[in-house]
RODRENFI-727304 format. One record per atom (N, C-alpha, C): residue number from 1; chain; y, z, x. Coordinates in pm, 1 decimal, m for minus. Layout:
<atoms>
+-----+-------+----------+----------+----------+
:  nr : kette :        Y :        Z :        X :
+-----+-------+----------+----------+----------+
: NUM :     A :        Y :        Z :        X :
...
+-----+-------+----------+----------+----------+
</atoms>
This chain:
<atoms>
+-----+-------+----------+----------+----------+
:  nr : kette :        Y :        Z :        X :
+-----+-------+----------+----------+----------+
:   1 :     A :  13191.9 :   8446.1 :   3547.6 :
:   1 :     A :  13186.8 :   8540.0 :   3655.4 :
:   1 :     A :  13255.2 :   8668.4 :   3612.4 :
:   2 :     A :  13187.4 :   8781.6 :   3633.1 :
:   2 :     A :  13243.2 :   8909.3 :   3593.4 :
:   2 :     A :  13361.9 :   8945.8 :   3682.2 :
:   3 :     A :  13463.1 :   9004.3 :   3620.8 :
:   3 :     A :  13581.5 :   9047.5 :   3695.0 :
:   3 :     A :  13631.1 :   9178.9 :   3636.2 :
:   4 :     A :  13736.4 :   9231.4 :   3694.2 :
:   4 :     A :  13801.2 :   9354.1 :   3648.5 :
:   4 :     A :  13699.5 :   9466.1 :   3621.4 :
:   5 :     A :  13710.1 :   9533.6 :   3508.3 :
:   5 :     A :  13623.5 :   9648.1 :   3479.1 :
:   5 :     A :  13475.8 :   9608.4 :   3478.3 :
:   6 :     A :  13443.8 :   9490.9 :   3427.7 :
:   6 :     A :  13303.0 :   9447.1 :   3425.4 :
:   6 :     A :  13247.7 :   9430.3 :   3566.2 :
:   7 :     A :  13329.5 :   9382.0 :   3658.8 :
:   7 :     A :  13285.9 :   9371.5 :   3798.2 :
:   7 :     A :  13264.9 :   9509.9 :   3856.9 :
:   8 :     A :  13355.5 :   9603.6 :   3827.8 :
:   8 :     A :  13337.8 :   9740.6 :   3877.2 :
:   8 :     A :  13206.3 :   9799.0 :   3827.8 :
:   9 :     A :  13171.6 :   9773.4 :   3702.1 :
:   9 :     A :  13044.4 :   9821.6 :   3647.0 :
:   9 :     A :  12927.2 :   9756.4 :   3719.2 :
:  10 :     A :  12933.2 :   9627.9 :   3738.1 :
:  10 :     A :  12825.9 :   9553.7 :   3804.5 :
:  10 :     A :  12806.1 :   9602.5 :   3948.0 :
:  11 :     A :  12915.7 :   9636.3 :   4014.5 :
:  11 :     A :  12911.3 :   9683.8 :   4153.0 :
:  11 :     A :  12875.0 :   9831.7 :   4164.4 :
:  12 :     A :  12859.7 :   9898.1 :   4049.5 :
:  12 :     A :  12825.7 :  10039.9 :   4050.1 :
:  12 :     A :  12942.4 :  10130.5 :   4082.7 :
:  13 :     A :  13064.2 :  10081.2 :   4067.1 :
:  13 :     A :  13183.8 :  10159.9 :   4097.3 :
:  13 :     A :  13245.2 :  10224.7 :   3973.5 :
:  14 :     A :  13193.5 :  10191.8 :   3856.3 :
:  14 :     A :  13242.5 :  10250.3 :   3731.6 :
:  14 :     A :  13126.9 :  10252.6 :   3634.0 :
:  15 :     A :  13108.4 :  10365.7 :   3568.4 :
:  15 :     A :  12991.4 :  10380.6 :   3481.7 :
:  15 :     A :  13009.8 :  10322.8 :   3342.6 :
:  16 :     A :  13129.8 :  10286.1 :   3305.0 :
:  16 :     A :  13153.2 :  10226.7 :   3174.1 :
:  16 :     A :  13177.8 :  10331.2 :   3068.1 :
:  17 :     A :  13180.8 :  10285.1 :   2944.6 :
:  17 :     A :  13209.2 :  10370.4 :   2830.1 :
:  17 :     A :  13094.5 :  10363.0 :   2730.0 :
:  18 :     A :  13076.4 :  10468.7 :   2653.3 :
:  18 :     A :  12977.3 :  10469.3 :   2545.3 :
:  18 :     A :  13023.2 :  10368.6 :   2439.8 :
:  19 :     A :  12933.8 :  10288.4 :   2390.6 :
:  19 :     A :  12960.8 :  10188.2 :   2286.1 :
:  19 :     A :  13060.3 :  10080.7 :   2327.7 :
:  20 :     A :  13074.5 :  10058.2 :   2456.2 :
:  20 :     A :  13163.3 :   9952.4 :   2503.2 :
:  20 :     A :  13106.6 :   9816.9 :   2462.7 :
:  21 :     A :  13192.5 :   9729.0 :   2415.6 :
:  21 :     A :  13143.2 :   9597.9 :   2374.1 :
:  21 :     A :  13229.9 :   9483.8 :   2425.7 :
:  22 :     A :  13314.0 :   9510.6 :   2522.6 :
:  22 :     A :  13398.6 :   9407.2 :   2582.2 :
:  22 :     A :  13353.7 :   9380.5 :   2725.0 :
:  23 :     A :  13362.5 :   9255.9 :   2766.9 :
:  23 :     A :  13340.6 :   9223.3 :   2906.8 :
:  23 :     A :  13459.4 :   9141.8 :   2955.9 :
:  24 :     A :  13480.9 :   9146.4 :   3085.6 :
:  24 :     A :  13588.9 :   9072.6 :   3150.5 :
:  24 :     A :  13527.3 :   8963.7 :   3236.5 :
:  25 :     A :  13575.0 :   8840.9 :   3219.7 :
:  25 :     A :  13522.3 :   8730.6 :   3301.0 :
:  25 :     A :  13635.0 :   8640.0 :   3349.0 :
:  26 :     A :  13608.7 :   8575.9 :   3464.0 :
:  26 :     A :  13686.5 :   8460.3 :   3505.2 :
:  26 :     A :  13610.1 :   8339.4 :   3455.7 :
:  27 :     A :  13681.5 :   8244.0 :   3405.3 :
:  27 :     A :  13620.1 :   8120.8 :   3357.6 :
:  27 :     A :  13714.9 :   8004.9 :   3386.1 :
:  28 :     A :  13660.0 :   7886.9 :   3398.2 :
:  28 :     A :  13745.1 :   7769.1 :   3416.5 :
:  28 :     A :  13777.4 :   7702.9 :   3282.9 :
:  29 :     A :  13703.5 :   7741.5 :   3179.5 :
:  29 :     A :  13725.4 :   7687.5 :   3044.9 :
:  29 :     A :  13714.0 :   7803.0 :   2945.2 :
:  30 :     A :  13813.4 :   7818.3 :   2860.4 :
:  30 :     A :  13810.3 :   7924.2 :   2758.8 :
:  30 :     A :  13690.3 :   7902.0 :   2666.0 :
:  31 :     A :  13618.7 :   8012.4 :   2638.6 :
:  31 :     A :  13499.1 :   8008.7 :   2555.5 :
:  31 :     A :  13528.1 :   8074.3 :   2419.9 :
:  32 :     A :  13450.6 :   8039.9 :   2315.5 :
:  32 :     A :  13476.4 :   8094.3 :   2180.9 :
:  32 :     A :  13407.6 :   8228.8 :   2154.9 :
:  33 :     A :  13428.2 :   8325.4 :   2243.6 :
:  33 :     A :  13366.2 :   8456.3 :   2228.2 :
:  33 :     A :  13471.6 :   8558.8 :   2189.8 :
:  34 :     A :  13438.7 :   8645.3 :   2095.0 :
:  34 :     A :  13534.1 :   8745.2 :   2048.8 :
:  34 :     A :  13535.2 :   8870.9 :   2134.7 :
:  35 :     A :  13425.6 :   8903.4 :   2198.1 :
:  35 :     A :  13416.5 :   9028.9 :   2272.7 :
:  35 :     A :  13435.3 :   9009.5 :   2423.2 :
:  36 :     A :  13502.2 :   8903.2 :   2462.5 :
:  36 :     A :  13517.4 :   8870.9 :   2603.3 :
:  36 :     A :  13665.4 :   8856.3 :   2636.8 :
:  37 :     A :  13710.3 :   8933.5 :   2734.8 :
:  37 :     A :  13845.0 :   8915.6 :   2788.9 :
:  37 :     A :  13835.1 :   8806.5 :   2894.2 :
:  38 :     A :  13892.4 :   8691.1 :   2864.1 :
:  38 :     A :  13877.6 :   8574.9 :   2949.9 :
:  38 :     A :  14004.1 :   8552.3 :   3032.0 :
:  39 :     A :  13985.7 :   8537.3 :   3161.0 :
:  39 :     A :  14094.2 :   8506.7 :   3253.8 :
:  39 :     A :  14064.0 :   8367.3 :   3307.7 :
:  40 :     A :  14139.5 :   8270.1 :   3261.0 :
:  40 :     A :  14114.5 :   8130.8 :   3297.8 :
:  40 :     A :  14174.1 :   8102.7 :   3435.3 :
:  41 :     A :  14090.0 :   8050.0 :   3523.4 :
:  41 :     A :  14131.1 :   8011.2 :   3657.4 :
:  41 :     A :  14103.4 :   7862.8 :   3676.0 :
:  42 :     A :  14177.1 :   7799.5 :   3763.8 :
:  42 :     A :  14154.8 :   7656.8 :   3790.8 :
:  42 :     A :  14022.1 :   7633.9 :   3861.8 :
:  43 :     A :  13986.2 :   7729.0 :   3947.5 :
:  43 :     A :  13866.2 :   7714.4 :   4028.8 :
:  43 :     A :  13821.3 :   7852.4 :   4075.5 :
:  44 :     A :  13693.2 :   7863.8 :   4110.7 :
:  44 :     A :  13642.1 :   7987.2 :   4169.4 :
:  44 :     A :  13659.4 :   7987.0 :   4321.3 :
:  45 :     A :  13702.3 :   7872.7 :   4375.4 :
:  45 :     A :  13727.3 :   7863.8 :   4518.9 :
:  45 :     A :  13832.8 :   7966.4 :   4556.8 :
:  46 :     A :  13811.5 :   8032.1 :   4667.2 :
:  46 :     A :  13907.2 :   8131.5 :   4713.4 :
:  46 :     A :  13880.3 :   8271.3 :   4660.2 :
:  47 :     A :  13790.8 :   8284.9 :   4561.3 :
:  47 :     A :  13753.2 :   8416.6 :   4511.0 :
:  47 :     A :  13637.8 :   8470.0 :   4594.6 :
:  48 :     A :  13643.8 :   8596.6 :   4629.5 :
:  48 :     A :  13536.1 :   8660.3 :   4703.2 :
:  48 :     A :  13431.7 :   8704.5 :   4600.5 :
:  49 :     A :  13317.6 :   8639.0 :   4602.6 :
:  49 :     A :  13215.1 :   8655.1 :   4499.1 :
:  49 :     A :  13091.3 :   8723.0 :   4557.3 :
:  50 :     A :  13031.6 :   8810.2 :   4476.2 :
:  50 :     A :  12907.3 :   8879.0 :   4512.0 :
:  50 :     A :  12802.0 :   8840.3 :   4409.2 :
:  51 :     A :  12680.8 :   8815.5 :   4456.0 :
:  51 :     A :  12567.5 :   8791.4 :   4366.5 :
:  51 :     A :  12482.4 :   8917.3 :   4360.9 :
:  52 :     A :  12454.2 :   8961.4 :   4240.0 :
:  52 :     A :  12363.8 :   9074.1 :   4219.5 :
:  52 :     A :  12257.7 :   9024.7 :   4121.7 :
:  53 :     A :  12142.1 :   8990.1 :   4176.1 :
:  53 :     A :  12040.0 :   8925.4 :   4093.7 :
:  53 :     A :  12094.6 :   8791.7 :   4044.3 :
:  54 :     A :  12092.2 :   8773.8 :   3915.1 :
:  54 :     A :  12143.0 :   8650.0 :   3855.5 :
:  54 :     A :  12290.7 :   8658.1 :   3818.0 :
:  55 :     A :  12350.1 :   8775.6 :   3835.4 :
:  55 :     A :  12491.4 :   8794.1 :   3800.2 :
:  55 :     A :  12581.2 :   8760.5 :   3918.0 :
:  56 :     A :  12697.8 :   8708.3 :   3885.3 :
:  56 :     A :  12801.5 :   8687.7 :   3985.2 :
:  56 :     A :  12922.8 :   8767.9 :   3942.2 :
:  57 :     A :  12981.7 :   8836.3 :   4037.6 :
:  57 :     A :  13103.5 :   8911.3 :   4008.4 :
:  57 :     A :  13193.0 :   8907.5 :   4131.0 :
:  58 :     A :  13317.1 :   8943.8 :   4110.2 :
:  58 :     A :  13408.7 :   8951.4 :   4222.7 :
:  58 :     A :  13371.8 :   9072.1 :   4309.3 :
:  59 :     A :  13395.4 :   9060.9 :   4439.1 :
:  59 :     A :  13367.8 :   9170.9 :   4531.7 :
:  59 :     A :  13459.2 :   9288.4 :   4499.7 :
:  60 :     A :  13430.6 :   9402.0 :   4557.1 :
:  60 :     A :  13514.5 :   9518.6 :   4532.3 :
:  60 :     A :  13658.2 :   9493.6 :   4577.5 :
:  61 :     A :  13676.1 :   9438.8 :   4697.0 :
:  61 :     A :  13812.2 :   9410.8 :   4743.2 :
:  61 :     A :  13883.4 :   9312.6 :   4651.2 :
:  62 :     A :  13815.1 :   9207.9 :   4611.5 :
:  62 :     A :  13874.0 :   9109.1 :   4520.4 :
:  62 :     A :  13910.2 :   9175.0 :   4387.9 :
:  63 :     A :  13817.9 :   9255.6 :   4335.5 :
:  63 :     A :  13838.5 :   9320.0 :   4205.9 :
:  63 :     A :  13958.0 :   9413.7 :   4209.0 :
:  64 :     A :  13965.6 :   9496.5 :   4311.5 :
:  64 :     A :  14077.7 :   9590.9 :   4321.5 :
:  64 :     A :  14209.7 :   9515.7 :   4329.5 :
:  65 :     A :  14217.6 :   9414.0 :   4413.3 :
:  65 :     A :  14341.5 :   9336.5 :   4424.5 :
:  65 :     A :  14375.9 :   9265.5 :   4293.9 :
:  66 :     A :  14275.5 :   9210.5 :   4228.3 :
:  66 :     A :  14300.1 :   9142.9 :   4099.9 :
:  66 :     A :  14350.2 :   9241.4 :   3995.0 :
:  67 :     A :  14291.8 :   9361.8 :   3993.9 :
:  67 :     A :  14334.6 :   9461.0 :   3895.4 :
:  67 :     A :  14474.6 :   9514.0 :   3926.8 :
:  68 :     A :  14507.8 :   9523.9 :   4053.3 :
:  68 :     A :  14644.6 :   9560.9 :   4089.5 :
:  68 :     A :  14742.3 :   9452.6 :   4045.6 :
:  69 :     A :  14703.6 :   9327.8 :   4062.2 :
:  69 :     A :  14787.4 :   9214.7 :   4019.0 :
:  69 :     A :  14806.7 :   9216.0 :   3867.9 :
:  70 :     A :  14699.9 :   9241.6 :   3794.7 :
:  70 :     A :  14701.9 :   9235.3 :   3648.2 :
:  70 :     A :  14718.4 :   9372.5 :   3585.3 :
:  71 :     A :  14780.2 :   9463.3 :   3655.5 :
:  71 :     A :  14783.2 :   9604.6 :   3619.2 :
:  71 :     A :  14826.5 :   9630.8 :   3474.8 :
:  72 :     A :  14917.9 :   9554.0 :   3423.6 :
:  72 :     A :  14969.0 :   9578.5 :   3288.0 :
:  72 :     A :  14868.7 :   9547.1 :   3177.5 :
:  73 :     A :  14759.4 :   9478.2 :   3209.6 :
:  73 :     A :  14661.5 :   9441.7 :   3106.8 :
:  73 :     A :  14519.4 :   9490.2 :   3137.6 :
:  74 :     A :  14505.4 :   9573.6 :   3240.5 :
:  74 :     A :  14371.0 :   9618.6 :   3278.5 :
:  74 :     A :  14342.6 :   9757.7 :   3224.6 :
:  75 :     A :  14219.4 :   9800.8 :   3239.9 :
:  75 :     A :  14178.5 :   9936.5 :   3205.8 :
:  75 :     A :  14208.4 :  10024.1 :   3327.2 :
:  76 :     A :  14319.2 :  10095.5 :   3320.3 :
:  76 :     A :  14365.1 :  10175.9 :   3432.5 :
:  76 :     A :  14263.1 :  10281.6 :   3474.3 :
:  77 :     A :  14198.4 :  10345.5 :   3376.4 :
:  77 :     A :  14101.9 :  10450.5 :   3410.1 :
:  77 :     A :  13987.9 :  10395.3 :   3494.4 :
:  78 :     A :  13938.7 :  10278.1 :   3461.8 :
:  78 :     A :  13827.4 :  10223.1 :   3539.7 :
:  78 :     A :  13869.4 :  10197.2 :   3683.9 :
:  79 :     A :  13990.5 :  10149.3 :   3703.7 :
:  79 :     A :  14038.9 :  10124.7 :   3839.9 :
:  79 :     A :  14055.1 :  10255.3 :   3916.6 :
:  80 :     A :  14117.6 :  10353.5 :   3856.2 :
:  80 :     A :  14141.1 :  10481.1 :   3924.3 :
:  80 :     A :  14008.0 :  10549.6 :   3955.2 :
:  81 :     A :  13914.3 :  10549.1 :   3860.5 :
:  81 :     A :  13784.0 :  10610.3 :   3886.5 :
:  81 :     A :  13709.6 :  10536.4 :   3996.7 :
:  82 :     A :  13714.2 :  10404.7 :   3996.3 :
:  82 :     A :  13647.7 :  10327.5 :   4101.3 :
:  82 :     A :  13709.1 :  10357.4 :   4238.0 :
:  83 :     A :  13841.1 :  10369.4 :   4242.8 :
:  83 :     A :  13906.5 :  10404.1 :   4369.0 :
:  83 :     A :  13867.6 :  10545.1 :   4413.4 :
:  84 :     A :  13856.0 :  10637.3 :   4318.2 :
:  84 :     A :  13812.8 :  10773.3 :   4350.9 :
:  84 :     A :  13671.8 :  10771.9 :   4408.3 :
:  85 :     A :  13580.9 :  10700.7 :   4343.3 :
:  85 :     A :  13443.8 :  10691.8 :   4392.5 :
:  85 :     A :  13439.9 :  10630.0 :   4532.1 :
:  86 :     A :  13519.4 :  10526.2 :   4551.3 :
:  86 :     A :  13526.2 :  10461.7 :   4682.4 :
:  86 :     A :  13574.8 :  10560.6 :   4787.5 :
:  87 :     A :  13682.8 :  10629.6 :   4757.2 :
:  87 :     A :  13744.3 :  10724.8 :   4849.9 :
:  87 :     A :  13645.0 :  10832.4 :   4893.8 :
:  88 :     A :  13577.3 :  10892.4 :   4798.1 :
:  88 :     A :  13487.1 :  11002.1 :   4831.2 :
:  88 :     A :  13354.2 :  10954.6 :   4891.2 :
:  89 :     A :  13317.2 :  10831.4 :   4870.2 :
:  89 :     A :  13194.0 :  10781.1 :   4931.9 :
:  89 :     A :  13221.9 :  10711.9 :   5065.5 :
:  90 :     A :  13348.2 :  10709.7 :   5107.0 :
:  90 :     A :  13386.3 :  10650.6 :   5235.7 :
:  90 :     A :  13463.6 :  10752.1 :   5320.3 :
:  91 :     A :  13408.1 :  10872.3 :   5328.3 :
:  91 :     A :  13464.3 :  10978.6 :   5413.1 :
:  91 :     A :  13610.7 :  11006.7 :   5383.1 :
:  92 :     A :  13642.5 :  11010.2 :   5254.6 :
:  92 :     A :  13778.0 :  11038.8 :   5206.5 :
:  92 :     A :  13880.3 :  10945.9 :   5270.9 :
:  93 :     A :  13851.0 :  10817.5 :   5258.1 :
:  93 :     A :  13937.4 :  10717.1 :   5319.6 :
:  93 :     A :  13939.2 :  10589.1 :   5235.4 :
:  94 :     A :  14053.7 :  10523.9 :   5235.0 :
:  94 :     A :  14067.0 :  10390.0 :   5176.1 :
:  94 :     A :  14077.1 :  10284.1 :   5285.4 :
:  95 :     A :  14056.0 :  10323.2 :   5410.1 :
:  95 :     A :  14083.7 :  10235.4 :   5524.4 :
:  95 :     A :  14011.9 :  10100.8 :   5519.8 :
:  96 :     A :  13891.7 :  10095.5 :   5463.4 :
:  96 :     A :  13816.5 :   9969.2 :   5463.6 :
:  96 :     A :  13853.9 :   9877.6 :   5347.2 :
:  97 :     A :  13930.2 :   9927.9 :   5250.9 :
:  97 :     A :  13979.7 :   9840.1 :   5144.7 :
:  97 :     A :  14086.7 :   9748.8 :   5203.4 :
:  98 :     A :  14083.0 :   9623.5 :   5164.4 :
:  98 :     A :  14183.9 :   9528.2 :   5210.8 :
:  98 :     A :  14278.0 :   9498.3 :   5094.4 :
:  99 :     A :  14387.4 :   9573.4 :   5089.0 :
:  99 :     A :  14486.1 :   9555.2 :   4982.8 :
:  99 :     A :  14586.7 :   9450.3 :   5027.7 :
: 100 :     A :  14605.2 :   9347.9 :   4945.2 :
: 100 :     A :  14702.2 :   9243.0 :   4977.8 :
: 100 :     A :  14842.3 :   9303.7 :   4983.7 :
: 101 :     A :  14924.0 :   9259.1 :   5078.6 :
: 101 :     A :  15057.8 :   9317.6 :   5094.9 :
: 101 :     A :  15140.5 :   9319.6 :   4966.7 :
: 102 :     A :  15127.2 :   9217.4 :   4883.7 :
: 102 :     A :  15206.5 :   9212.0 :   4761.2 :
: 102 :     A :  15165.1 :   9316.6 :   4657.8 :
: 103 :     A :  15049.3 :   9381.0 :   4677.0 :
: 103 :     A :  15002.3 :   9484.0 :   4583.1 :
: 103 :     A :  15005.7 :   9624.1 :   4644.6 :
: 104 :     A :  15056.4 :   9635.6 :   4766.3 :
: 104 :     A :  15057.0 :   9764.4 :   4836.8 :
: 104 :     A :  15137.6 :   9870.2 :   4762.3 :
: 105 :     A :  15251.6 :   9834.2 :   4707.4 :
: 105 :     A :  15333.0 :   9933.1 :   4635.5 :
: 105 :     A :  15259.2 :   9987.2 :   4514.2 :
: 106 :     A :  15194.6 :   9899.9 :   4439.9 :
: 106 :     A :  15118.8 :   9943.4 :   4321.7 :
: 106 :     A :  15002.2 :  10032.3 :   4363.8 :
: 107 :     A :  14930.1 :   9990.9 :   4467.9 :
: 107 :     A :  14819.4 :  10071.8 :   4518.3 :
: 107 :     A :  14868.8 :  10210.1 :   4560.9 :
: 108 :     A :  14976.9 :  10214.2 :   4635.9 :
: 108 :     A :  15030.5 :  10342.4 :   4683.3 :
: 108 :     A :  15075.9 :  10430.1 :   4566.8 :
: 109 :     A :  15117.0 :  10368.9 :   4457.3 :
: 109 :     A :  15160.2 :  10445.5 :   4339.9 :
: 109 :     A :  15043.3 :  10513.8 :   4269.2 :
: 110 :     A :  14921.1 :  10460.0 :   4281.3 :
: 110 :     A :  14806.5 :  10518.0 :   4209.9 :
: 110 :     A :  14703.4 :  10583.9 :   4301.1 :
: 111 :     A :  14716.9 :  10567.9 :   4429.3 :
: 111 :     A :  14615.4 :  10622.1 :   4520.8 :
: 111 :     A :  14600.3 :  10772.2 :   4508.1 :
: 112 :     A :  14708.8 :  10845.4 :   4488.4 :
: 112 :     A :  14698.4 :  10991.2 :   4472.4 :
: 112 :     A :  14623.1 :  11028.6 :   4345.4 :
: 113 :     A :  14637.8 :  10948.4 :   4240.2 :
: 113 :     A :  14561.1 :  10973.1 :   4117.2 :
: 113 :     A :  14412.9 :  10963.3 :   4147.6 :
: 114 :     A :  14375.7 :  10863.2 :   4228.6 :
: 114 :     A :  14235.2 :  10844.3 :   4263.6 :
: 114 :     A :  14183.2 :  10962.0 :   4345.9 :
: 115 :     A :  14261.9 :  11005.8 :   4443.3 :
: 115 :     A :  14221.1 :  11117.8 :   4528.8 :
: 115 :     A :  14201.7 :  11243.8 :   4445.4 :
: 116 :     A :  14285.0 :  11263.3 :   4344.6 :
: 116 :     A :  14278.8 :  11383.4 :   4261.7 :
: 116 :     A :  14192.2 :  11368.3 :   4136.0 :
: 117 :     A :  14131.9 :  11252.1 :   4117.6 :
: 117 :     A :  14059.9 :  11220.7 :   3995.0 :
: 117 :     A :  13955.5 :  11327.2 :   3958.2 :
: 118 :     A :  13877.7 :  11371.8 :   4054.9 :
: 118 :     A :  13770.3 :  11467.0 :   4026.6 :
: 118 :     A :  13813.4 :  11612.5 :   4045.3 :
: 119 :     A :  13937.4 :  11635.0 :   4083.5 :
: 119 :     A :  13984.3 :  11770.8 :   4111.2 :
: 119 :     A :  13989.7 :  11858.1 :   3987.0 :
: 120 :     A :  14006.3 :  11796.4 :   3870.1 :
: 120 :     A :  14024.7 :  11873.1 :   3747.6 :
: 120 :     A :  13904.8 :  11862.4 :   3654.6 :
: 121 :     A :  13793.4 :  11808.7 :   3703.0 :
: 121 :     A :  13677.4 :  11784.7 :   3619.1 :
: 121 :     A :  13592.8 :  11903.5 :   3600.5 :
+-----+-------+----------+----------+----------+
</atoms>
């Protein structure tokens, strides 16, 4: 199941990078792939999952919360850009995002970056 930056790409919230060759997945069993960032979970139960065709990925709310949780190992630019896209496509608001209370401080620390993301482009 796609997660983190790969989920953002699948959901159309991040356009990706030229020549990108890494994907992020949740898996219950580690696989022998070199180009895959694997996050091993006990179960997919409790994850908010979206199906897009044959692909499964975490929902936007799930992805944002997971990336806030794993902030030290994620692609920060993809998260900030996705939050910027969300903000500007939702009437300049984050109100519909459901940020878990334990990640609120981290979210509040980067939300201004997202709001200003396109200001200097």
